C-alpha positions in Angstrom: -98.4 113.2 308.6 -96.1 110.0 308.5 -93.1 110.2 306.7 -91.5 107.0 305.6 -87.7 106.4 305.2 -85.8 106.4 302.0 -85.5 102.8 302.4 -89.3 102.0 302.9 -90.2 104.2 299.9 -87.7 102.3 297.7 -88.9 99.0 298.8 -92.5 99.9 298.3 -91.6 101.3 294.8 -89.9 98.2 293.8 -92.6 96.0 295.0 -95.2 98.0 293.2 -93.0 98.8 289.9 -89.9 96.7 289.9 -91.6 94.1 287.7 -93.0 96.6 285.1 -92.7 95.7 281.3 -91.4 98.8 279.8 -89.2 97.5 276.9 -85.9 98.5 278.6 -84.7 97.6 282.0 -83.7 101.3 282.4 -87.1 102.4 282.0 -88.2 100.2 284.7 -85.5 101.4 287.0 -86.4 105.0 286.4 -90.1 104.3 287.1 -89.0 102.9 290.4 -86.7 105.7 291.4 -89.6 108.1 290.4 -92.2 106.3 292.4 -89.9 106.2 295.3 -89.0 110.0 295.2 -92.9 111.0 294.7 -93.7 108.8 297.8 -91.0 110.5 299.7 -91.7 114.0 298.6 -95.4 114.1 297.5 -96.3 117.1 295.3 -98.6 118.1 292.5 -95.6 118.8 290.1 -92.3 117.4 288.9 -90.7 120.5 290.3 -92.2 119.7 293.9 -91.1 116.1 293.7 -87.7 116.0 292.3 -85.0 118.0 294.0 -82.0 117.9 291.7 -81.8 119.1 288.1 -80.8 115.8 286.9 -83.8 113.8 288.7 -86.3 116.5 287.3 -84.6 116.1 283.7 -84.9 112.4 284.1 -88.6 112.6 285.1 -89.4 114.9 282.3 -87.7 112.4 279.7 -89.6 109.4 281.2 -92.9 111.2 281.0 -92.4 112.4 277.5 -91.1 108.9 276.3 -93.3 107.7 273.5 -92.1 104.1 274.0 -93.7 104.2 277.6 -97.4 103.4 277.8 -99.6 104.2 280.7 -101.2 100.7 280.4 -97.8 99.1 281.1 -97.5 101.0 284.3 -100.9 100.2 285.3 -100.4 96.4 284.4 -97.5 96.6 287.1 -99.7 98.1 289.6 -102.4 95.7 288.9 -100.1 92.7 289.2 -98.5 94.2 292.4 -102.0 94.5 293.8 -103.0 90.8 292.7 -100.0 89.8 294.6 -101.3 91.4 297.9 -104.7 89.7 297.3 -103.1 86.1 297.5 -104.0 84.4 300.5 -107.1 86.7 301.2 -110.1 84.5 301.7 -111.9 87.3 299.7 -111.6 91.0 298.8 -113.9 93.8 298.1 -113.4 95.7 294.9 -114.8 99.1 295.2 -115.4 101.2 292.2 -115.4 104.9 292.3 -115.3 107.6 289.7 -114.3 111.1 289.7 -113.4 114.2 287.5 -109.8 115.6 287.1 -109.8 119.5 286.5 -107.0 120.3 284.4 -105.9 123.7 283.0 -106.6 124.1 279.4 -107.2 127.9 279.0 -106.5 127.9 275.1 -108.5 124.8 274.6 -105.5 123.1 273.0 -105.3 119.7 275.0 -107.7 116.7 274.4 -109.7 117.5 277.6 -113.3 117.5 277.7 -116.1 119.0 279.7 -116.4 118.0 283.4 -119.1 119.2 285.9 -121.8 121.5 284.6 -121.3 123.1 281.1 -122.2 126.5 282.9 -118.9 126.5 284.8 -116.8 125.6 281.5 -114.4 123.3 283.8 -112.4 121.1 281.4 -110.3 117.9 282.3 -110.7 114.1 282.3 -113.3 111.7 283.9 -111.8 108.6 285.8 -113.1 105.4 287.1 -110.8 103.3 289.4 -111.2 99.7 291.0 -109.7 99.5 294.4 -109.2 96.3 296.3 -109.7 96.2 300.0 -109.4 92.9 302.3 -112.1 91.7 304.2 -110.4 93.5 307.3 -110.7 96.9 305.4 -107.0 96.9 304.7 -106.4 98.7 301.2 -104.4 96.2 299.0 -104.1 98.4 295.9 -105.7 99.5 292.4 -107.2 96.9 290.5 -108.0 99.0 287.2 -108.2 102.6 286.2 -109.5 104.1 283.2 -109.8 107.8 282.0 -111.3 109.6 279.1 -112.5 112.9 277.9 -116.2 113.8 277.4 -117.1 114.3 273.9 -118.8 117.7 273.2 -122.4 117.2 272.6 -123.6 117.8 268.9 -127.0 119.3 269.9 -129.5 119.8 272.4 -131.3 116.6 271.8 -128.0 114.6 272.3 -127.6 116.2 275.5 -131.2 115.4 276.6 -130.6 111.5 275.7 -127.2 111.5 277.5 -128.8 113.2 280.6 -131.7 110.3 280.4 -129.1 107.7 280.4 -127.3 109.1 283.2 -130.4 109.5 285.0 -131.2 105.9 284.9 -127.5 104.6 285.8 -128.5 101.4 283.8 -125.6 98.8 283.5 -125.5 99.9 279.7 -124.4 103.5 280.8 -120.9 104.5 279.5 -119.7 104.9 283.1 -120.9 101.3 283.8 -119.4 99.9 280.7 -116.1 101.2 281.4 -115.9 99.9 285.0 -117.2 96.5 284.0 -114.9 96.2 281.0 -111.9 97.2 283.3 -112.7 94.5 285.6 -113.1 91.9 283.1 -109.6 92.9 281.6 -108.1 92.4 285.0 -109.8 89.2 285.9 -106.8 87.1 284.2 -104.6 88.7 286.9 -106.6 87.4 289.6 -107.3 83.9 288.6 -110.6 82.6 289.4 -111.1 84.6 292.7 
């Protein structure tokens, strides 16, 4: 495992998030600090990443702040990726989807079904687009979208949805999300 120095993680975090437009320079600074710590101490929870009580409280406050939108953070990531794409003769944009399984034992969160309904797993569906140079070097995230699956109303609806997925047509929900995300980001990448 490669462990980056504190200086390297700060530089990366500033390059990736230092230009984020979060409505207040202090929010952007907090985001940069949080990203640097997450890169330095990767973990699955705030408690795993942030060592001091003050850092943890700052992270919780940031994550709970209603004035910070996920889309503004994603815009910063996409712009940093666009910057790394500059000068490349061309880039590949890979699109991948996955499911995030999230704990919701009481069914109080706005999660949907993932996987087979028999297992009863809940979480979010995710599609992300990732830029890769012609040499195979990862350049960063172009776009990412997540959503919850809406429960099926009846068996006939479930059959129709199954048939749509089976075809994997460009009109499927998954394909529409991927292509609309790319269209949204095209402005960041110019005509390339």
